[in-house]
C-alpha positions in Angstrom: 24.1 -26.0 33.5 24.1 -29.8 34.2 24.0 -32.2 31.1 21.8 -34.5 32.8 18.8 -35.2 31.0 19.3 -32.5 28.5 19.3 -33.0 24.4 22.0 -31.6 22.2 22.8 -31.4 18.4 26.4 -31.5 17.1 26.9 -30.7 13.5 30.0 -32.2 12.0 29.6 -35.2 13.9 31.0 -37.9 12.4 34.7 -37.6 12.8 37.0 -34.9 14.3 35.8 -32.1 17.2 32.1 -33.2 16.8 32.2 -36.9 17.5 34.4 -36.3 20.8 32.0 -33.7 21.7 29.2 -36.5 21.4 31.3 -38.6 23.8 32.5 -36.0 26.1 28.5 -35.4 26.5 27.5 -39.2 27.3 30.4 -39.1 30.2 28.0 -36.2 31.6 25.2 -37.7 31.2 23.6 -36.2 28.3 19.8 -37.5 27.7 20.1 -37.2 23.9 22.1 -36.4 21.1 21.3 -35.3 17.4 24.8 -36.5 15.4 24.6 -34.7 12.2 27.1 -34.9 9.2 27.0 -35.2 5.5 28.9 -38.2 5.4 26.9 -41.6 5.5 29.4 -42.9 7.7 27.7 -40.8 10.9 25.4 -43.6 11.2 28.3 -46.3 12.1 29.7 -43.8 14.1 26.6 -43.0 16.3 26.1 -46.7 16.6 30.0 -46.7 17.7 29.8 -44.2 20.4 26.5 -45.8 21.8 28.1 -49.5 22.1 31.1 -47.6 23.7 28.6 -46.0 26.0 26.4 -48.7 26.6 23.1 -46.8 26.0 21.3 -45.4 22.8 21.6 -42.2 23.1 23.2 -40.5 19.8 20.7 -40.6 17.1 22.6 -39.9 13.5 21.5 -38.0 10.7 23.1 -37.3 7.5 22.2 -34.1 5.6 23.3 -30.8 4.2 23.8 -28.3 7.5 22.8 -25.7 4.9 19.3 -26.8 4.0 17.0 -25.3 6.4 14.5 -28.3 6.0 17.1 -30.6 7.1 17.6 -28.7 10.1 14.2 -28.1 11.0 14.0 -32.0 11.0 16.6 -32.8 12.9 15.2 -30.8 15.8 11.9 -32.0 15.3 12.9 -35.5 15.7 15.2 -35.1 18.1 12.8 -33.2 20.4 9.8 -35.6 19.8 9.1 -36.9 23.1 11.9 -35.0 25.0 12.5 -31.8 26.2 13.6 -29.0 23.5 17.2 -29.0 22.5 19.3 -27.0 24.9 23.1 -27.5 23.8 23.9 -27.0 20.4 27.6 -27.2 18.6 27.7 -26.4 15.4 31.0 -27.9 14.5 30.5 -28.7 10.9 33.1 -26.6 8.5 35.2 -27.1 5.6 38.5 -25.3 4.2 39.1 -24.1 0.5 42.5 -23.1 0.8 44.4 -20.5 -1.5 45.9 -17.4 -1.8 43.8 -14.4 -2.4 45.6 -13.6 -5.5 47.7 -15.4 -7.8 50.0 -14.4 -10.7 50.6 -16.5 -13.5 54.4 -16.3 -14.3 53.9 -17.1 -17.8 51.2 -14.4 -18.4 51.8 -12.0 -15.8 48.0 -12.1 -15.2 46.2 -12.4 -12.0 43.8 -14.5 -10.4 41.5 -13.9 -7.8 40.2 -16.2 -5.1 37.2 -17.8 -7.0 33.8 -16.2 -5.4 32.0 -19.2 -5.4 34.5 -20.8 -3.0 34.4 -18.0 -0.8 30.5 -18.0 -0.8 30.4 -21.9 -0.1 32.6 -21.6 3.0 30.5 -18.7 4.2 27.6 -20.8 3.7 28.8 -23.7 5.6 31.2 -22.1 7.9 29.5 -19.1 9.3 25.6 -18.6 8.0 24.7 -22.4 9.0 26.1 -22.7 12.2 24.9 -19.5 13.3 20.9 -20.9 11.9 21.1 -24.1 13.9 22.1 -22.0 17.0 19.1 -19.6 16.1 16.8 -22.9 15.9 17.6 -23.7 19.3 17.2 -20.4 20.9 13.7 -19.8 18.8 12.5 -23.1 20.1 13.1 -22.9 23.7 11.4 -19.0 23.6 8.7 -20.7 22.3 8.6 -23.5 24.8 9.0 -20.7 27.7 6.3 -18.3 25.8 3.7 -21.7 25.9 4.2 -21.8 29.7 3.5 -18.0 30.3 7.1 -17.4 30.9 8.7 -13.7 29.4 12.3 -12.6 30.2 14.4 -15.1 31.9 15.2 -14.7 35.4 18.7 -16.2 36.8 16.7 -18.0 39.4 15.3 -20.1 36.5 19.1 -21.4 35.7 20.3 -21.5 32.0 18.0 -22.4 29.6 20.2 -23.3 26.9 23.9 -23.1 25.7 25.5 -22.7 22.3 29.0 -22.6 21.1 30.5 -21.9 18.0 34.0 -23.5 16.5 35.9 -20.7 15.8 39.9 -21.0 15.2 43.4 -19.6 15.5 43.0 -18.9 12.1 40.4 -16.0 13.0 43.4 -13.5 13.7 44.5 -14.2 9.9 46.6 -16.7 8.3 48.0 -16.8 5.2 46.2 -18.9 2.2 42.8 -19.1 4.1 41.0 -15.6 3.1 37.8 -17.3 3.3 38.5 -19.8 6.1 39.8 -16.9 8.3 36.7 -14.4 7.5 34.2 -17.0 8.4 36.1 -17.8 11.8 36.0 -14.1 12.7 32.6 -13.5 11.8 31.3 -16.1 14.1 33.0 -13.8 16.9 30.7 -11.1 16.0 27.8 -13.6 15.7 28.0 -15.0 19.1 28.7 -11.9 21.0 25.7 -10.3 19.2 23.5 -13.9 20.0 24.3 -13.8 23.3 23.1 -10.1 24.0 19.5 -11.0 22.8 19.6 -14.4 23.8 20.0 -14.1 27.3 16.6 -12.9 27.1 15.4 -16.2 27.2 18.2 -17.6 29.5 20.4 -18.9 26.5 24.3 -18.5 26.1 26.6 -18.3 23.4 30.3 -18.2 22.9 33.2 -19.3 20.8 36.3 -21.6 21.3 39.2 -21.1 19.2 40.9 -24.7 18.7 44.5 -24.5 17.4 45.8 -27.5 15.1 44.1 -30.3 16.1 44.5 -33.9 15.1 41.3 -34.0 12.7 40.7 -35.5 9.1 40.8 -32.1 7.9 44.3 -31.0 9.7 45.6 -34.3 8.3 44.5 -33.7 4.7 47.3 -30.9 4.9 50.0 -34.0 5.0 51.6 -34.8 7.7 55.3 -33.7 6.4 53.5 -30.3 6.3 52.4 -30.7 9.6 56.1 -31.3 10.8 57.5 -28.7 9.2 55.0 -25.9 9.5 53.1 -26.6 12.5 54.5 -28.3 15.4 58.2 -26.0 15.4 55.8 -22.8 16.2 53.2 -24.7 18.7 55.0 -24.6 22.5 53.1 -28.5 23.2 55.2 -29.8 20.3 52.2 -31.7 19.2 48.7 -31.3 17.7 45.6 -31.3 20.2 43.9 -34.2 20.8 39.7 -33.9 20.0 39.1 -34.9 23.3 40.9 -31.8 24.7 39.2 -29.6 22.5 35.8 -31.5 23.3 36.7 -31.4 27.1 37.0 -27.2 27.1 33.4 -27.0 24.8 31.8 -29.1 27.6 33.2 -26.4 30.2 32.0 -23.9 28.2 28.3 -25.0 27.5 28.2 -25.7 31.4 30.0 -23.1 33.1 27.7 -20.0 33.0 30.0 -17.9 34.0 32.1 -18.3 31.1 31.1 -16.0 28.4 32.8 -14.8 25.0 35.7 -16.5 23.6 38.2 -19.2 24.8 41.5 -19.9 23.0 42.8 -23.5 22.6 45.8 -23.2 20.6 48.6 -25.3 22.4 50.8 -22.1 22.7 50.9 -21.6 18.9 52.1 -18.5 17.4 52.3 -17.9 13.5 56.0 -17.5 12.4 56.9 -13.9 11.1 
């Protein structure tokens, strides 16, 4: 699936992996990208990418990815006067790390991981990405129906592709009950969506990055990274966002690739 003249939507695009994917798509001649993020810096990031590439192809959208009305507006605006969105990378995500159970040393009473925190992480990391992908698939299906097309045939070429951002934490990681649950959940969502969406010619898969040099990882503190992450990483360094972006573009474009791709730099959790 060539990126030329294609329209893409990337959430979590103001930094880290999302920003790197937009830049990688530019090198592959994508027509337009909706760069979506909660941060107001998304406008500056879009302008920076456009200046770097030398053409205005990135449109910034600031808003909450869990808001269905905002999602609809993004797709409406980026598609206006263009083809339907056919590339989707819903990369927005958050962490609310803490142990599932904590026991107070003084009182001996236990405290369970806050339910409201779990629900928030599920909304942002699992439900929102699934529905951004479904929005794209639904619009492709409508466009095909309007042209009198029904079940997709391989001779037509792939009509669209979505890649979810999983994580090595989907295998389980101490202190990441909510985060790990959502990333594992994306595996089941992608596998199910793929079985349904291929009727319309749309592919869906998951990439599982390892520890990547993003603001989310740096927020752990570089001393923590040096002590608890790098010693268990075969490459001995954090993965660069550009390396993840290249892998995502590979998954988006290569129709023979399905399922999941682990881009973990050889990281193995300590015993």
